[in-house]
N, C-alpha and C positions, 0 to 999 in steps of 0.2 A: 505627570506623564501626559503627553499630548496624544490626542486621538488620531490614529493613522488616517490619511486621506485616501479616497478611492476614486478611480477615474470616473469622470462625468456623472457623479452622484450615485455610483453603485454602492450598495450597502455591504457591510461586512457580513459574513455568513451567519454570525451570531445574531444579526438583526433580522434575518429572514424568518418569518413566522411559519414554520412547518412547510409542508408541501414539497420538500426536497426528495426527489425520487432517487432510487438506487442508480438509475442510468445517469442522472446529473452528476452524482459523485464519481462514478467510474470514469466519466468523460474526461475530466481534468486530472483527477488524482491518480489515474492509471493511464496517463497519456502515453507511456511507453511500456505499460504492463507492470511497472514496479512502483511508481511514485505514490507516496502516501501524503504528500504535502504537510509534513510534520504532524500528521494525525489530526488535522483540524477540521477537514471538510468531508468526513466520511458518513454523512447522514444517510441512513438506510443501508449501510454496509457494515461489514465486520470491522470492529475497532482493532487497530494494529498494536497499540502499546499501552501498558499500564505503568504505574509507578514501580520502580524496582525497589529492592530492599525490604520486601514484605514476607520474608522467609518465616515459616511457622516453627522452624527448629525441628529437632529430632524427637520431640515428645510423642508418647504413644497416643494413638487415637486422632480423630479429626474434630477439633472444636467446632461446635455448631455455628458460633459467631463468625468463624473464618469462611464458612460456606455462605452465611448470610451476606457478608460483605462482597463475596464473589458474585452472588446473585445480583446485588445492587450494581456492581460494575458491568455485569453482562447486559443489564437493561439500559445502561447509560448511552445517550445519543443514538438510540436505535428505534426505528419505526417498528412498533410491536407487530409481530407475526401472529397467526392463529396459534402456532405452536407455543409461543411465549405467553400468550394470553391464557392458554389452558394451564400452563405451569403457574403463572401468577395468581390464578384463581384459588389455587391450593398450595401456595408457596411453602408454607410450614411443613406440610406433609411431604412435598417434593424434596425439600432440603433434608428432612429426616431420612428419607429413602436413600438419597445420595450418600449421606453419612454412613448408613448401614452398608451400602454396597462397597464403599471405599475401605471401610474398616475391616470388612470380612474378605476383602480381596476378590469380590465378584463383579466389580464395576467393569464394564466394557462399553465401547462406543456404540451408540444407537444408530438407527436408520438416519441417513442424511438426505438433503435436498440439493439437487443439481439444477442450476440455471446457466444461461449463456450470457456473458458480457461481450458486447460486439465492438466496443471502442477501447483502444485504437485498433485492435484486432480481436477476432473471436477467440474466446477461451472459456473453459469450464470453470465455474465457481461452485464449490461444494459447501453449502451451509450446514453446519452440524445441528442436531437436535438441540433445543434450548437447554435442556438439562445437561447435555455435554458441554455446551458453552459455559455454563456455570462451573463445571469441573475444570475447564481450561483456565478460567479466571482464578480459580483456587490454586491450580498447579503452577502456572507460568511465573507468577511473582516469586515463588519459592525457588524455582530454577534460576531466575534472573539474579536473585541475591547471591547465588553460588557462582554464576558465570560472569556477571557484569564486570567485576574487578579485573578479570583476566582478558576481556576483549580488548583489541587494539583501539586506539583513539579514533582512527579513521575508518571504522565500520559504521555506516550511517543508517541502515534500514531498521525499522521496527525497534528503535531504542529511544528511551526517554531523553529529551533534550537535543536530539539530532533531527533526522529527517532529510527530505530531498533538498530543501532550500539550503540547509547547512552544508550539505554535501557539495552543492554547486558553488557556494561561496568558498569552501575549502579548495576545490579544484581550481578556481580562478586564482586563489592565492598561490598555489603551486605553479601555475602557468606564469604568473608575474615574476616569481622568484627566478625562474629559468630565463624568461624573456628579457629581464632587466640586464643580464650579463651576456646572454647568448641569443642573438636575434633569430638564429636558425634552430631553436629548440624543437624537440619532438615529443609526441605522446604515443603510447600504446594502449589501445582500448580493446578489451577482451570480454566475451560473454559466453556463458556456458550453454551448451545445446540442451534444450528441453529439460531445464534444471529440476523442477519439482518432480517430474515424472521419472527422473534418473537417479534420485537420491536412494542409495542402497540402505534400506532400513536396518539390516543386521549390523552393518558397519556403524551406523549412527547410534544404535542401541549400545554397542560395545563402548563407544566413546562416552555416552551418557552414564552408563552403569559404573564404569571405572571412576569417573569423576564424582558421581553422587555417593558411592560407597566411601570414597576417600574423604569426602566432606562430612560424613555422618548423617546423611539425609534419612528421614523417617522411612520405614518400610512402605507406608501408604504412598509416599511420593514415588518410590521405585516401582511399585505395582502399577500406578496409573500411567507413569511414563512408559513402562513396558507394554501395557494394554493398548496404548496408542500406536505402537510400532510393530507388535508381533504378528499382526494379521494384515491382510489386504484391507486398505481403507474402505473398500466397498463391501466388506464381508457381511455387514449387518443389513445390507440392502440400500437402495437409493431411490428416491422419488424424483423423476425427471420432470421439471417444469419448463419445458422448452418445446418449440415447434420442431417438426422435422426439418424445416428450412434452416432454423437456427442451429440445430445440431450438425447439419451438413456443412456449416461454415467452419467448424473446428476440424483441422486435419486429423487423420486417424492416429498419428503418432502423438498428438497432443491430448488424446482422450485418456483419462486415468484408467479406464477399464482395459486399455491396451498396453499399459505399462508392463515391462517384463516382471517375472516372478521375483518377489522380494524388494521391488523398487516402487517408489512413488509416494508422495504426500499430497493430501488434498489442498488445493489453493482455496483460500477463504477461511481456513481454520487458524485461530490464534496460535495453537500449538505448532502448526506447520511453519509459521513465520519465525517463531523462536528457534525451532529445530534447524531451520535453514541457516541461521546465524551460527549455531553450534557446529554444523557440518562444515561450513566454510571458514570457521575460525582456524582450522588446521592450515588452510591456505594462507590466511592473514599472517599467522605466526611464521610460516615458511618464508613468505615474501619479505617480511620486516626483519626477521632475525637470522635467516640463512642467506637469502639473497642480499639483504641489507639495502633494500630499496627505500630511500627516504621519502619520496613523493609518490605514495600509493594510497588509493582509497577505493572502497567497495560499497556498493549499494545493491543488496541482494546478490544477484549473480552477474552484475555489470560492474567491472572494475577497470581502473585507469592507472597507468604509471606514466610519470612525466620525467624526462631526462634530457640533458643537452646532447647526448651521444646516441645516435641511431643504432650503432652497432651493439651497444650495451643493452638497449631495449630488445633487440633481436635475440641476443643470448638469453635474456630473461624469459622471452616468449617460449623458447624451446624448453627451458627448465620448468616453467610453470605447466606447460603442456604435459610433460612427463610426470610431474608430481600429481596433477589431477587424475591422470590415467592410472597411475600405479597405486596411489594412496586412497583416492576417493572414488575411483571408478567413474569418472566424469570426462566428458570431451568438450572441447571448445567449439563454438560455431565457426563456420568457414569465413564469416565476415570479420576478419581481423584487421583492425585499423592501425597502421603504423604511419603516422603522417606528421607534417609540420604543425607547430602550434598555431601559426598564422592562418591555417586552413579552418580553424575553429573545431571545437569538440562538441559533438551532438550528444548531450548527456542530460537525462531526466527532464526532458521537455524544454531544454534551453540549448542555445549554441554559445559555448563559452570561448571567448577570444581574450587575448592579453589585455586589450583596452576596454572591452565592454562585453555585455551579455545580451543576447537577443532571444526572443521566444521562438521556439522551433516552428518552422513553417506548417508542419502537420497540425500542431495545436491551433495555430491561427486559422487554418482551413476548417477544422472542426468547429471553432467558435463562429465563423461566418456561416457555416451550414446551420447551426442551431439557431442563431439569431435571425437569419433570413427566413427559415421555416416558420418561426413564431410570428415574425412580422407579416408574412404572407397570409397567415390565418387571422390575425387579430388587428391589423392596422389598415385603415382605409383613409387615404388623404391625410389630413392632420388630426385624425381621431383614432383613439384606441378603443376597441370594444372587446372586453374579455371578462371571464368569470374570475372571482377571487382565487380559485385554484390555479387558473392559467397564469395569473399575475404572480402568484407565489412561485410557480415553476420557473418563470423567466427571471425572477429575482434571485432564486437559488443558482440558476445557471450563470447569471451575470456576476454574482458574488464570487463564485468559484473561479471564473476566468479573471476577474479583477485581482483576486489574490495571487493568481499565477503571474499576471502581467507586472504587478508592482515589484516583483523580485528581478526584473530585467530592465534594460534601458528601452523603455516602450513609449516615450513621449510622442513620437510620430505615429506610432500605431494607434495610440489612444485618440489622437486628434482625428485620424482617418475614420475610426469607429464612430466618433461623434457625428461626423459628416454623413457617413453611410447609414447610420441608424438614429436619426434625429428623435425618434420616439422613445429611445431606450432610457434616457434620464427620467422622463415622466413615468414610465412603467416601473422603474426601480424605486422611485420615491413614493409611489402610490401605497396607500394603506388598505390592504384588502379587508373586506368585512369578515366577521366571524364565520365559521364553517357552516353554520345553519343557513347562511345565505350563499353557499358555495355555487349554486346553480343560477344565481341571478347575475345578469351582465352589468358590468360597470363601464361607463363611457368616460374617457379622459381626453381632453384636448391638449395639443402640444403645438409649439411653433418651431418650424425648421430654422436652424441657424444658417446665417449667410456665410458662404465660404470666404 
Protein backbone atom coordinates (compact mmCIF):
# COMPACT_ATOMS: atom_id res chain seq x y z
CA UNK A 1 0.00 0.00 0.00
CA UNK A 2 1.41 3.37 -0.98
CA UNK A 3 1.54 6.25 1.45
CA UNK A 4 -0.91 9.02 0.45
CA UNK A 5 0.74 12.26 -0.61
CA UNK A 6 -0.17 15.57 0.98
CA UNK A 7 0.03 19.03 -0.56
CA UNK A 8 3.37 20.85 -0.20
CA UNK A 9 4.67 18.66 2.61
CA UNK A 10 1.63 18.78 4.88
CA UNK A 11 1.63 15.82 7.29
CA UNK A 12 -1.24 13.42 7.83
CA UNK A 13 -3.16 14.10 11.03
CA UNK A 14 -1.79 10.89 12.49
CA UNK A 15 1.70 12.38 12.14
CA UNK A 16 0.92 15.49 14.15
CA UNK A 17 2.26 15.16 17.67
CA UNK A 18 -0.54 16.40 19.91
CA UNK A 19 -1.43 20.03 20.26
CA UNK A 20 -4.60 19.69 18.18
CA UNK A 21 -7.13 21.94 19.79
CA UNK A 22 -10.87 21.50 19.72
CA UNK A 23 -11.18 24.60 17.58
CA UNK A 24 -8.84 23.12 14.94
CA UNK A 25 -11.01 20.05 14.62
CA UNK A 26 -14.35 21.86 14.49
CA UNK A 27 -12.97 24.26 11.86
CA UNK A 28 -12.80 21.71 9.07
CA UNK A 29 -14.71 18.72 10.26
CA UNK A 30 -17.80 20.83 10.95
CA UNK A 31 -17.43 23.23 8.08
CA UNK A 32 -21.17 23.09 7.52
CA UNK A 33 -22.17 22.05 10.99
CA UNK A 34 -22.42 18.37 10.11
CA UNK A 35 -19.24 17.05 8.57
CA UNK A 36 -17.19 14.54 10.51
CA UNK A 37 -14.56 13.74 7.86
CA UNK A 38 -15.05 10.01 8.23
CA UNK A 39 -14.35 10.35 11.97
CA UNK A 40 -10.62 10.79 11.43
CA UNK A 41 -9.70 14.24 12.61
CA UNK A 42 -11.79 14.89 15.70
CA UNK A 43 -8.89 15.46 18.08
CA UNK A 44 -10.19 17.09 21.20
CA UNK A 45 -13.83 16.57 20.23
CA UNK A 46 -16.49 13.95 20.72
CA UNK A 47 -15.94 10.82 18.66
CA UNK A 48 -18.80 10.18 16.30
CA UNK A 49 -18.68 6.45 15.52
CA UNK A 50 -17.59 3.17 17.01
CA UNK A 51 -17.56 -0.27 15.50
CA UNK A 52 -20.99 -1.75 15.04
CA UNK A 53 -21.94 -5.28 15.93
CA UNK A 54 -20.93 -5.14 19.58
CA UNK A 55 -24.30 -6.08 21.01
CA UNK A 56 -24.20 -7.52 24.51
CA UNK A 57 -27.30 -9.60 23.93
CA UNK A 58 -30.21 -9.95 26.31
CA UNK A 59 -28.34 -11.61 29.17
CA UNK A 60 -29.19 -10.31 32.64
CA UNK A 61 -26.81 -7.84 34.22
CA UNK A 62 -24.02 -5.69 32.84
CA UNK A 63 -20.66 -7.49 32.47
CA UNK A 64 -17.92 -5.37 33.98
CA UNK A 65 -15.62 -6.06 31.04
CA UNK A 66 -18.17 -4.45 28.69
CA UNK A 67 -17.98 -1.24 30.74
CA UNK A 68 -14.19 -1.52 30.81
CA UNK A 69 -14.03 -1.63 27.01
CA UNK A 70 -16.52 1.25 26.84
CA UNK A 71 -14.24 3.27 29.14
CA UNK A 72 -11.28 2.56 26.85
CA UNK A 73 -13.26 3.68 23.80
CA UNK A 74 -14.43 6.84 25.56
CA UNK A 75 -10.79 7.79 26.23
CA UNK A 76 -9.58 7.11 22.70
CA UNK A 77 -8.31 10.08 20.63
CA UNK A 78 -9.47 12.56 23.21
CA UNK A 79 -7.54 15.27 24.99
CA UNK A 80 -8.16 14.45 28.68
CA UNK A 81 -10.40 16.86 30.54
CA UNK A 82 -10.26 17.37 34.31
CA UNK A 83 -13.49 15.43 34.49
CA UNK A 84 -11.92 12.46 32.70
CA UNK A 85 -8.74 12.59 34.76
CA UNK A 86 -10.77 12.40 37.96
CA UNK A 87 -12.60 9.34 36.65
CA UNK A 88 -9.39 7.72 35.38
CA UNK A 89 -7.71 8.15 38.78
CA UNK A 90 -10.26 5.71 40.27
CA UNK A 91 -11.53 4.02 37.16
CA UNK A 92 -12.28 0.64 38.77
CA UNK A 93 -14.46 2.26 41.42
CA UNK A 94 -16.15 4.39 38.77
CA UNK A 95 -16.97 1.40 36.56
CA UNK A 96 -18.37 -0.56 39.51
CA UNK A 97 -20.59 2.38 40.39
CA UNK A 98 -21.86 2.61 36.82
CA UNK A 99 -22.51 -1.12 36.82
CA UNK A 100 -24.61 -0.81 40.00
CA UNK A 101 -26.56 2.18 38.68
CA UNK A 102 -27.40 0.50 35.37
CA UNK A 103 -28.34 -2.85 36.91
CA UNK A 104 -30.55 -1.27 39.57
CA UNK A 105 -32.24 1.07 37.11
CA UNK A 106 -31.03 4.22 38.89
CA UNK A 107 -28.67 5.54 36.22
CA UNK A 108 -29.51 9.01 34.95
CA UNK A 109 -27.50 11.57 32.96
CA UNK A 110 -25.23 13.77 35.06
CA UNK A 111 -24.44 17.45 34.82
CA UNK A 112 -23.05 18.45 31.43
CA UNK A 113 -20.71 21.17 30.15
CA UNK A 114 -21.68 23.65 27.44
CA UNK A 115 -19.26 25.54 25.22
CA UNK A 116 -19.67 27.44 21.95
CA UNK A 117 -18.20 26.35 18.62
CA UNK A 118 -17.91 29.43 16.41
CA UNK A 119 -16.99 27.85 13.05
CA UNK A 120 -18.58 27.88 10.58
CA UNK A 121 -21.43 29.36 12.60
CA UNK A 122 -21.97 29.66 16.33
CA UNK A 123 -23.66 26.69 17.98
CA UNK A 124 -23.85 25.12 21.42
CA UNK A 125 -21.89 21.95 22.09
CA UNK A 126 -22.91 19.97 25.19
CA UNK A 127 -20.17 17.72 26.50
CA UNK A 128 -21.50 14.99 28.80
CA UNK A 129 -19.90 14.07 32.10
CA UNK A 130 -17.15 11.54 31.40
CA UNK A 131 -19.00 8.81 33.32
CA UNK A 132 -21.97 9.41 31.00
CA UNK A 133 -19.65 9.21 28.02
CA UNK A 134 -18.64 5.73 29.17
CA UNK A 135 -22.30 4.73 29.37
CA UNK A 136 -22.88 6.07 25.84
CA UNK A 137 -20.02 3.95 24.53
CA UNK A 138 -21.50 0.93 26.30
CA UNK A 139 -25.02 1.52 24.98
CA UNK A 140 -24.66 2.69 21.38
CA UNK A 141 -22.79 -0.33 19.95
CA UNK A 142 -25.64 -2.51 21.24
CA UNK A 143 -28.24 -0.31 19.57
CA UNK A 144 -26.18 -0.24 16.37
CA UNK A 145 -26.12 -4.02 16.23
CA UNK A 146 -29.92 -3.92 16.14
CA UNK A 147 -30.41 -0.99 13.79
CA UNK A 148 -27.50 -1.08 11.34
CA UNK A 149 -28.84 -3.97 9.22
CA UNK A 150 -32.04 -1.99 8.57
CA UNK A 151 -30.54 1.41 7.74
CA UNK A 152 -30.50 2.28 4.05
CA UNK A 153 -27.18 2.19 2.21
CA UNK A 154 -27.21 5.91 1.44
CA UNK A 155 -27.35 7.25 4.99
CA UNK A 156 -23.79 8.44 5.63
CA UNK A 157 -23.49 10.29 8.95
CA UNK A 158 -22.02 8.70 12.06
CA UNK A 159 -21.80 5.23 10.56
CA UNK A 160 -18.74 3.04 10.37
CA UNK A 161 -17.24 2.88 6.89
CA UNK A 162 -19.11 5.89 5.58
CA UNK A 163 -18.70 9.56 6.48
CA UNK A 164 -18.69 12.85 4.60
CA UNK A 165 -16.20 11.96 1.88
CA UNK A 166 -18.04 8.77 0.99
CA UNK A 167 -21.26 10.79 0.79
CA UNK A 168 -19.69 13.31 -1.60
CA UNK A 169 -18.35 10.53 -3.83
CA UNK A 170 -21.76 8.85 -3.91
CA UNK A 171 -23.48 12.14 -4.76
CA UNK A 172 -21.13 12.74 -7.66
CA UNK A 173 -21.86 9.21 -8.91
CA UNK A 174 -25.59 10.05 -8.87
CA UNK A 175 -24.94 13.31 -10.72
CA UNK A 176 -22.90 11.57 -13.41
CA UNK A 177 -25.54 8.90 -13.91
CA UNK A 178 -28.12 11.58 -14.73
CA UNK A 179 -25.76 13.92 -16.57
CA UNK A 180 -24.50 11.22 -18.93
CA UNK A 181 -27.93 10.83 -20.53
CA UNK A 182 -29.73 14.04 -19.55
CA UNK A 183 -27.58 17.16 -19.79
CA UNK A 184 -30.34 19.19 -18.10
CA UNK A 185 -30.64 17.04 -14.97
CA UNK A 186 -31.83 18.52 -11.68
CA UNK A 187 -31.23 18.14 -7.97
CA UNK A 188 -33.39 18.87 -4.91
CA UNK A 189 -31.49 19.70 -1.72
CA UNK A 190 -33.42 19.93 1.55
CA UNK A 191 -32.43 20.64 5.14
CA UNK A 192 -34.44 20.40 8.34
CA UNK A 193 -35.00 23.53 10.38
CA UNK A 194 -33.22 23.53 13.76
CA UNK A 195 -33.04 19.74 13.63
CA UNK A 196 -31.56 18.63 16.97
CA UNK A 197 -33.65 21.10 18.96
CA UNK A 198 -36.79 19.95 17.11
CA UNK A 199 -36.54 16.17 17.67
CA UNK A 200 -39.64 15.09 19.60
CA UNK A 201 -38.27 12.80 22.31
CA UNK A 202 -41.54 10.91 23.08
CA UNK A 203 -41.89 10.03 19.39
CA UNK A 204 -38.26 8.92 19.27
CA UNK A 205 -38.66 6.83 22.43
CA UNK A 206 -41.75 5.13 20.99
CA UNK A 207 -39.73 4.17 17.90
CA UNK A 208 -36.85 2.83 19.97
CA UNK A 209 -38.96 1.01 22.55
CA UNK A 210 -40.96 -0.87 19.92
CA UNK A 211 -37.85 -1.98 18.04
CA UNK A 212 -35.80 -2.87 21.13
CA UNK A 213 -38.58 -4.95 22.67
CA UNK A 214 -39.12 -6.77 19.38
CA UNK A 215 -35.39 -7.57 19.14
CA UNK A 216 -35.22 -8.88 22.74
CA UNK A 217 -32.88 -6.21 24.07
CA UNK A 218 -31.90 -6.44 27.74
CA UNK A 219 -33.88 -4.48 30.33
CA UNK A 220 -30.74 -2.48 31.16
CA UNK A 221 -30.49 -1.30 27.53
CA UNK A 222 -34.12 -0.18 27.58
CA UNK A 223 -33.66 1.63 30.88
CA UNK A 224 -30.57 3.59 29.80
CA UNK A 225 -32.13 4.49 26.46
CA UNK A 226 -35.27 5.74 28.22
CA UNK A 227 -33.21 7.64 30.80
CA UNK A 228 -31.55 9.58 27.98
CA UNK A 229 -34.89 10.66 26.52
CA UNK A 230 -37.50 10.94 29.24
CA UNK A 231 -36.33 14.25 30.71
CA UNK A 232 -35.09 17.57 29.46
CA UNK A 233 -31.38 17.13 28.50
CA UNK A 234 -30.49 19.98 30.87
CA UNK A 235 -32.46 18.54 33.81
CA UNK A 236 -29.32 17.64 35.79
CA UNK A 237 -27.79 21.07 35.25
CA UNK A 238 -25.15 22.49 32.96
CA UNK A 239 -21.82 24.25 33.46
CA UNK A 240 -21.47 26.97 30.84
CA UNK A 241 -17.88 27.55 29.74
CA UNK A 242 -18.39 30.42 27.35
CA UNK A 243 -18.17 34.16 27.53
CA UNK A 244 -21.24 36.37 27.32
CA UNK A 245 -20.08 37.47 23.86
CA UNK A 246 -19.80 33.86 22.66
CA UNK A 247 -23.25 32.99 24.00
CA UNK A 248 -24.72 36.04 22.28
CA UNK A 249 -23.57 34.66 18.90
CA UNK A 250 -26.00 31.72 19.20
CA UNK A 251 -29.54 32.67 18.08
CA UNK A 252 -32.16 32.20 20.79
CA UNK A 253 -34.01 29.46 18.88
CA UNK A 254 -30.74 27.51 18.59
CA UNK A 255 -30.27 27.35 22.38
CA UNK A 256 -31.18 23.96 23.82
CA UNK A 257 -32.63 25.66 26.89
CA UNK A 258 -35.20 27.32 24.63
CA UNK A 259 -36.35 24.13 22.90
CA UNK A 260 -40.10 23.46 23.25
CA UNK A 261 -41.23 21.01 25.93
CA UNK A 262 -40.49 17.42 25.00
CA UNK A 263 -38.08 18.37 22.25
CA UNK A 264 -34.34 18.59 21.81
CA UNK A 265 -31.20 16.47 21.94
CA UNK A 266 -27.80 17.84 22.99
CA UNK A 267 -25.31 18.31 20.14
CA UNK A 268 -21.99 16.75 21.13
CA UNK A 269 -23.37 13.56 22.66
CA UNK A 270 -22.62 10.22 21.03
CA UNK A 271 -26.14 9.09 21.84
CA UNK A 272 -27.67 12.13 20.09
CA UNK A 273 -25.82 11.36 16.88
CA UNK A 274 -27.14 7.81 16.82
CA UNK A 275 -30.66 8.82 17.84
CA UNK A 276 -30.71 11.33 14.97
CA UNK A 277 -30.15 8.48 12.50
CA UNK A 278 -32.92 6.45 14.11
CA UNK A 279 -35.35 9.38 13.95
CA UNK A 280 -34.69 10.12 10.29
CA UNK A 281 -34.56 6.47 9.26
CA UNK A 282 -38.34 6.75 8.95
CA UNK A 283 -37.78 9.43 6.30
CA UNK A 284 -35.15 7.30 4.54
CA UNK A 285 -37.50 4.33 4.32
CA UNK A 286 -40.35 6.52 3.08
CA UNK A 287 -38.27 8.12 0.32
CA UNK A 288 -36.71 4.85 -0.85
CA UNK A 289 -39.68 2.48 -0.58
CA UNK A 290 -42.79 4.65 -0.86
CA UNK A 291 -41.60 7.43 -3.16
CA UNK A 292 -39.17 5.00 -4.82
CA UNK A 293 -36.50 7.64 -5.32
CA UNK A 294 -33.41 5.84 -6.61
CA UNK A 295 -30.89 8.65 -6.22
CA UNK A 296 -31.32 9.90 -2.66
CA UNK A 297 -28.77 10.28 0.09
CA UNK A 298 -28.73 11.83 3.54
CA UNK A 299 -26.07 13.17 5.87
CA UNK A 300 -27.63 14.00 9.27
CA UNK A 301 -30.41 16.45 8.34
CA UNK A 302 -29.03 17.47 4.94
CA UNK A 303 -30.37 15.33 2.08
CA UNK A 304 -30.28 15.43 -1.71
CA UNK A 305 -32.37 13.83 -4.46
CA UNK A 306 -31.15 13.74 -8.07
CA UNK A 307 -33.46 13.22 -11.06
CA UNK A 308 -33.76 14.17 -14.72
CA UNK A 309 -37.30 15.53 -14.24
CA UNK A 310 -37.78 18.80 -12.35
CA UNK A 311 -41.53 18.18 -12.02
CA UNK A 312 -40.93 14.84 -10.28
CA UNK A 313 -38.59 16.48 -7.77
CA UNK A 314 -41.19 19.15 -7.10
CA UNK A 315 -43.81 16.47 -6.32
CA UNK A 316 -41.38 14.67 -4.02
CA UNK A 317 -40.67 17.91 -2.20
CA UNK A 318 -44.36 18.35 -1.35
CA UNK A 319 -44.69 14.72 -0.20
CA UNK A 320 -41.52 14.87 1.94
CA UNK A 321 -42.68 18.13 3.53
CA UNK A 322 -45.99 16.55 4.52
CA UNK A 323 -44.34 13.37 5.83
CA UNK A 324 -41.90 15.27 8.04
CA UNK A 325 -44.67 17.46 9.43
CA UNK A 326 -47.21 14.70 10.06
CA UNK A 327 -44.99 11.79 11.15
CA UNK A 328 -41.90 13.37 12.70
CA UNK A 329 -43.10 16.87 13.69
CA UNK A 330 -40.29 18.49 11.71
CA UNK A 331 -40.20 21.37 9.24
CA UNK A 332 -37.91 22.08 6.32
CA UNK A 333 -35.76 25.19 6.08
CA UNK A 334 -36.96 27.83 3.67
CA UNK A 335 -33.70 27.49 1.73
CA UNK A 336 -34.94 24.77 -0.64
CA UNK A 337 -32.65 24.28 -3.62
CA UNK A 338 -34.20 22.91 -6.79
CA UNK A 339 -31.57 23.60 -9.43
CA UNK A 340 -29.78 22.27 -12.46
CA UNK A 341 -26.92 19.85 -11.90
CA UNK A 342 -24.57 22.04 -13.91
CA UNK A 343 -24.98 24.78 -11.24
CA UNK A 344 -23.11 22.57 -8.75
CA UNK A 345 -24.33 21.12 -5.44
CA UNK A 346 -23.00 22.77 -2.28
CA UNK A 347 -22.70 19.71 -0.02
CA UNK A 348 -20.54 18.88 3.02
CA UNK A 349 -17.80 21.39 2.31
CA UNK A 350 -17.57 20.76 -1.45
CA UNK A 351 -19.18 21.96 -4.68
CA UNK A 352 -20.13 18.82 -6.59
CA UNK A 353 -20.38 19.12 -10.37
CA UNK A 354 -20.79 16.42 -13.04
CA UNK A 355 -17.18 16.73 -14.16
CA UNK A 356 -15.31 17.65 -10.99
CA UNK A 357 -15.51 18.58 -7.30
CA UNK A 358 -14.26 21.84 -5.80
CA UNK A 359 -13.68 22.93 -2.22
CA UNK A 360 -16.43 25.18 -0.90
CA UNK A 361 -15.36 28.86 -0.99
CA UNK A 362 -16.23 29.29 2.70
CA UNK A 363 -13.79 26.51 3.64
CA UNK A 364 -11.09 28.19 1.53
CA UNK A 365 -11.79 31.51 3.24
CA UNK A 366 -11.50 29.94 6.70
CA UNK A 367 -8.23 28.27 5.68
CA UNK A 368 -6.75 31.57 4.48
CA UNK A 369 -7.90 33.27 7.67
CA UNK A 370 -6.25 30.67 9.92
CA UNK A 371 -2.95 30.52 8.00
CA UNK A 372 -2.70 34.30 7.56
CA UNK A 373 -3.21 34.86 11.29
CA UNK A 374 -0.54 32.30 12.19
CA UNK A 375 1.92 33.73 9.68
CA UNK A 376 1.37 37.30 10.90
CA UNK A 377 2.33 36.21 14.42
CA UNK A 378 5.22 33.86 13.74
CA UNK A 379 6.80 34.72 10.35
CA UNK A 380 9.19 37.59 9.73
CA UNK A 381 10.91 37.80 6.37
CA UNK A 382 12.26 34.34 5.57
CA UNK A 383 12.35 33.16 9.16
CA UNK A 384 9.80 31.38 11.37
CA UNK A 385 10.00 32.00 15.11
CA UNK A 386 7.53 29.90 17.10
CA UNK A 387 7.21 27.72 20.18
CA UNK A 388 6.78 23.94 19.78
CA UNK A 389 3.13 24.30 20.81
CA UNK A 390 2.55 26.92 18.10
CA UNK A 391 4.16 24.66 15.51
CA UNK A 392 2.00 21.74 16.59
CA UNK A 393 -1.10 23.91 16.24
CA UNK A 394 -0.31 25.00 12.69
CA UNK A 395 0.61 21.41 11.77
CA UNK A 396 -2.74 20.18 13.04
CA UNK A 397 -4.58 22.91 11.15
CA UNK A 398 -2.64 22.28 7.95
CA UNK A 399 -3.20 18.52 8.17
CA UNK A 400 -6.95 18.98 8.58
CA UNK A 401 -7.22 21.23 5.55
CA UNK A 402 -4.89 19.00 3.53
CA UNK A 403 -7.17 16.05 4.22
CA UNK A 404 -10.14 18.11 3.03
CA UNK A 405 -8.42 19.37 -0.13
CA UNK A 406 -7.21 16.00 -1.33
CA UNK A 407 -10.79 14.80 -1.81
CA UNK A 408 -11.41 17.57 -4.39
CA UNK A 409 -9.85 18.75 -7.64
CA UNK A 410 -7.56 21.17 -5.87
CA UNK A 411 -4.32 21.26 -7.90
CA UNK A 412 -4.60 24.98 -8.66
CA UNK A 413 -5.66 25.82 -5.14
CA UNK A 414 -2.71 23.91 -3.72
CA UNK A 415 -0.30 25.73 -6.02
CA UNK A 416 -1.71 29.10 -4.99
CA UNK A 417 -1.31 28.19 -1.33
CA UNK A 418 2.36 27.33 -1.89
CA UNK A 419 2.90 30.77 -3.38
CA UNK A 420 0.89 32.64 -0.77
CA UNK A 421 2.38 30.85 2.26
CA UNK A 422 5.97 29.95 1.34
CA UNK A 423 6.72 29.27 5.00
CA UNK A 424 4.09 26.54 5.38
CA UNK A 425 6.11 23.61 4.05
CA UNK A 426 8.94 24.38 6.49
CA UNK A 427 6.52 24.80 9.41
CA UNK A 428 4.73 21.51 8.76
CA UNK A 429 7.97 19.56 8.33
CA UNK A 430 9.46 20.90 11.56
CA UNK A 431 9.87 18.47 14.44
CA UNK A 432 8.75 20.29 17.60
CA UNK A 433 10.70 19.58 20.75
CA UNK A 434 9.15 17.68 23.67
CA UNK A 435 6.57 19.49 25.75
CA UNK A 436 9.03 20.27 28.50
CA UNK A 437 10.52 22.76 26.03
CA UNK A 438 7.11 24.09 24.95
CA UNK A 439 7.92 27.72 25.92
CA UNK A 440 11.23 27.88 24.11
CA UNK A 441 11.22 29.48 20.69
CA UNK A 442 12.40 27.62 17.61
CA UNK A 443 13.77 29.50 14.62
CA UNK A 444 13.42 28.00 11.14
CA UNK A 445 14.71 29.49 7.88
CA UNK A 446 12.84 28.93 4.65
CA UNK A 447 13.24 30.03 1.03
CA UNK A 448 10.47 31.60 -0.99
CA UNK A 449 9.63 29.75 -4.17
CA UNK A 450 9.84 31.69 -7.39
CA UNK A 451 6.50 32.03 -9.18
